[in-house]
N, C-alpha and C positions, 0 to 999 in steps of 0.2 A: 504493500500500500504506500510505502514511503521509500522508494529506491533512492540511493545516493549514487550519482553518476561518477564514473571515473574521469580523470583528466582527458583521456582519449575520447570518451563519449561526449564530454563537454565541448571539445574541439569540433566534433561532428555537428553539434547543435548550433555553433556560432554562425555558420553560413545562412541560417534561417532567421536570425534575429539581429538585434543591435545591443551593444553594451550601454547600460545607463547607470548613473550613480545617484544615490538618494541620501540625504542628510538625516541624522538622528531625529526621530519624531515625524518624519515625512510619511504621508500615506501613499502606499503603492496601489491600493484598491480600496474602495468604499462600498459598503452595503447598499444595494439598489442601483449602483452606477456601473456602467459598462467598464470592464477591466481592459487595459491595453492588450492583454493576452497572457501567455504563460511566462512566468518568471523562473529562470534557472539561477539560483543564488551562487555567486562567485566568492563573495566575502561578506562578513557582517552577520547580523542576526535579525530575524523578522518575527513580530508577534502577530498571531492570527486570532481575531476576536469576533465572536458572534454576539448579537444582542437580542433580548427577548422583546415582546411587544410593548413593554413599559420602559424601554431604553436601558435596562440593566445589562451590563456586560456579562457575557457567558464565556468563560475562558476555554481555550482549546484543550486545557487539561481535562475537562469533563469528557470531551470527545476521546481523549487518550485513554481514559479508564474503560470506555466502551470497547475500544479496539484492542485492549489488553496491553497497553503501554503505560509508562509513568510520564509525568510532565517533563522530566529531564530527558527521557528518551524521545519525547515529541518535539523537542526544541528544533526549530528550523535552521539547519546548518548549511554551510557551503556544499554544493553538489546536489542539493535537494530541489525538487520541482514544486512550484507553487501554481496550481491550476485546479480547475474543477471540470467536470464533464461539460458544463454549460459554456466553458471557455471556447469550445470548438465552434459554437454558433453565436458568439457575441451576446450571450445571456448576461444579465446584470450579476454582479458579484454578490455572494451570500455572506461574505466575511469582510471585516476591516483588516487590511494588511498594513502594519505600521513598522517602519524601521526602528529597531531598538538603538542601534548605533549606525555609523556610516556603512552603507550597503552598496555593493556593486553586483549587478545582475544582468543576465542576457534576457531581453524582452522579445518574445516570439509572438507576433500578431496571430489572430485566429486562422487567417488564410494560410500563413506560413506554417502554423502548427499542423494543420491538416496535411500540408505538403511534406512536413517532417515525418509524420506518422506513416506516410506511404513510401517515401523515398528511402528512409532508414528503417527497414523492416524489423530487425531484431530490437533496435532501440525504441522504435515506435510501438512495438508490442508491449514492452515494459512500461512505457509511459501510459498508454491507453488502458492497460490492465489496472494500473494504479488509480487512474481517474475513475474507472468503473467500480473498483473496490471501495474507494472513498465515498462514492455516491451511494452504494449499497449500505455502508455503515451509517451515513447520514440519514438514510431512510429509516433504518432501525431505531435511531435515536430521535429523529425529527429535528436534527441539528441544522440550523440555518434556513429553515423553511417557514411557511406561514403558520400561524397559530389560530386555531378555531376556539373561540371563547363562547361556551354554551353548554347546555346539558347533554351528556352522552346519550340520554334517552330521546333527544329531540330528533324528529324525522329530518329536519333541515341539516343538522350536524351529520347525520348518517349519509344524506345525499351528497354533501360536499366532501366528506371523508372518502366515500367510494370513488368520487371523481378524482381526487388528489392521489389516491392509491393507484388507480388505473393509469394515471398520468406519470407515475414513478416520481412524484414530487414529495420530498420530505416534509412532514407536517406533524404538529402536536395538537391535542385537544385539551383545553384547560377548563375544568369545572369552576364556575364562579364561586361556589361554596367552599372551594378548597384553596382559594387565593384571594386575600383581601383586596388587592389592587384590581384583580379581574372583576370581583363583585362590585367595586366602586365604579369601574368602567361600565359594566352592564347596567348599573342603576341609572345611568344618564341617558339610556335609550328606551324607546317604547318596545313592548314585547314583539311587535311585528318586525322590528329591526334586527332581531336576534336570529342566528348567531352573528357575532362580530368576528370578522377575519382580519387579523393583524399581520400585515406583510412585513418582510424582513427590514424594509426601509422605514417602518413606522406608519405607513399608510393604513387606515382603517376602512374596511368595506362592510356595509350593513347588509346582512342576509343576501349576498350576491347571487346572481344566477351563475350557472356553470360557465357561460360565455364571458360574463364580467370577470369572474375569477381567472379564467384562462387568459384573458387580455392582460390582467394585472401581472400574471406570471410570465408573460412574454411568449405564451404558446401560440397566440395568434400573431401572424406576421404583420408587423407595423407597416412595412413597405413591400411592394411587389414590383418586380422589374417591368418596365413598359414594353421592352422588346419581347418577342415570343420565346417561350421556353422550348427546348428541344422536346421535352416530354412533360406533360402535366397529368398527374395521377390523382384520381378521385377515389379515396379509400386507402387507409393506412393499416390494413390488415396484413397477413402474411404475403399475399400476392402483391399488394401494393408496395410493401417494403422491399421484397426481393426484386421487383422490377426496378425500384429506385436504386438499389445497390448495384445491380448489373449495369444499368445505364450510366450512372454517375462514375462508376469505376472505369468506364470507357471514355470519360471526358464530356458526357452530355450534361446540359443544364437541366436539372430536375426540380419540379415543385410537387409536393405531396399535400393534398387537401383532405381533411376528414371532419365530419360534423361533430365528432366526439373527441376521441383521443386515439393514439396509436395502439395497434395490437389486435383490433377486431375481436371476434369471438374467441380466437386462440388465446388472446391476452387474459381472458377471464377463466381459462381452464386451470384447475388446481394441479393437474399432472398430465403431461403428454407422454405417452409411452411408445408411440409408434413413429416418432420423428427421427429421420435418418441422422446418425451421428451421435445420438444420445441413448446408449444402450440401457442406462439406468433410469431413464426418464428425466424430464425437466418441467418445471412449472411454466405455464403459459406466459406469465409476467416476466420471468427471467429470460425466456427465449425471445420474446418480442422486444424486451429491453436491450438485449444484445444486438438485435437487428436494427433497432432505432439508433443505437450508438454507432453501428457500422455504417449506416446511411449518412450520419452526420460527419463521420470521418472522411467520406468522399465528397462532402460539400453539398449534400441534398438539402434543399430548403423545405421547411415544413410550415404549414398554417393549420393548426388543429382548432377544434371548436369553430370551424369555418364551413358553412353550408353552401353547397353549389346548387343554384336554383334552376339553371338552364344552360344548354349548350347551343350556340349559334353556329351553324354549319355553312351559312351562305354569305354573310356580310363581307368577308374578305376571302372568298373562295377562289378568286381569280388573281392573275398577276404572277410574277416570277416566284414569289414566296408566299403561297396561300397559307392562311392560318385558320384555326378554329378559335372561338371565343367562349370562355366559360363566364357566366354571370353569377356573381356571388350574392348571398342574401344581404350582405352589408353594403351593396351598391357598387362594389369594385368589380373589375374585369381582369381576367387572366387570358393571355393569348398564347396559344401553343402551335407548334409547327404542324401543318397538315400534310399527310402523306399524298404525294402526287399519284394520281390514278394512271400510272404507266407501268407496263411490264418492265422489270429491271433488265437492262441489256448488258449489264456488267458481267464479263465472263467469270469473275471471282465468285459471284453468287448464283451463277448458272440460271439463265433465263428460263430454262425448261422447268425449273422447280416452281415457277409461278409466283415468286416473291414480288411484292410491289416495290417500286423505287421509293426510297425515303428522302431523296434529294440531299440537301446539305446535312441532314441528320443521320445519314447512312453511316454505319460503323465501318464499312469498307470504302476506302477512297475510290471514287469513280472518275475515270478520265473524261466522262461526258459532262461533269458538273463544272 
């Protein structure tokens, strides 16, 4: 979970980032704000601090106890990597990272981090595994995620808890009767406003819908590219995720949309026994979580809790680069490359097989394009 890179491995990381220096007390990352990327510490010490919904600091030492370490063993030292799984996709930081003394670190932006994971296979595997294990540990503790303040018997708490669990988002539920500050907070709101969801940056949401909570968590894409995607996938179940991974690993621009969250029906399965490569079985959430992380590694864009209302097949169907248009429930549009209705004449794909030509999105370079 906390690998220390050797000098040789650090040198391999250098070409993907830039060296920066931070003074004692300077913040490298702030809760709720986008982090510049992954930090690889070269010298100095860094403190990692989470905060509860009332602004109280939660030391990383508590996290150390859960993962079986001591605060001394958890001290962030030179050679260690400071990043979260969300760093791959520009998600807001869930921790305050503050320099204890003068710090020198390599900063690797998200796009370059994804390139590092692919180009440096063995090193990338170590880093990605560490990020996944950290995320799993955070989920077990609810460390650095939203806090639901309300009764465990409340249907609304159950509804939001189920959504956060399916979205692989760390969270905690606080009973107002067990925390004086939570009770005081709840007392300021009407019953219909409960539960209160306290976000890591201190923002409070009153009995939010799943879509409102997803937007606050950054699961809904804030911006979508104006130019057409090579592939736009509606549905983030096993088929949608595998399509996204296969396409993005070949360099295609991919957007995945789902009205709920990733995983589909498989994500809700307690145990999958017949999936190839897992002879002892695997939980649906674990399997789909790995697929989700794998897609992010290749740069797949996601917009979850995003409903697709209609597909327009005619508005831009002509011209040299015809596209299809997806109309979203929030009023936005997504444009995707349209397959040209011509038989493929490229010898590499064998016209006799009947494949349709995919134009510029074709995986096989065609001399006719």
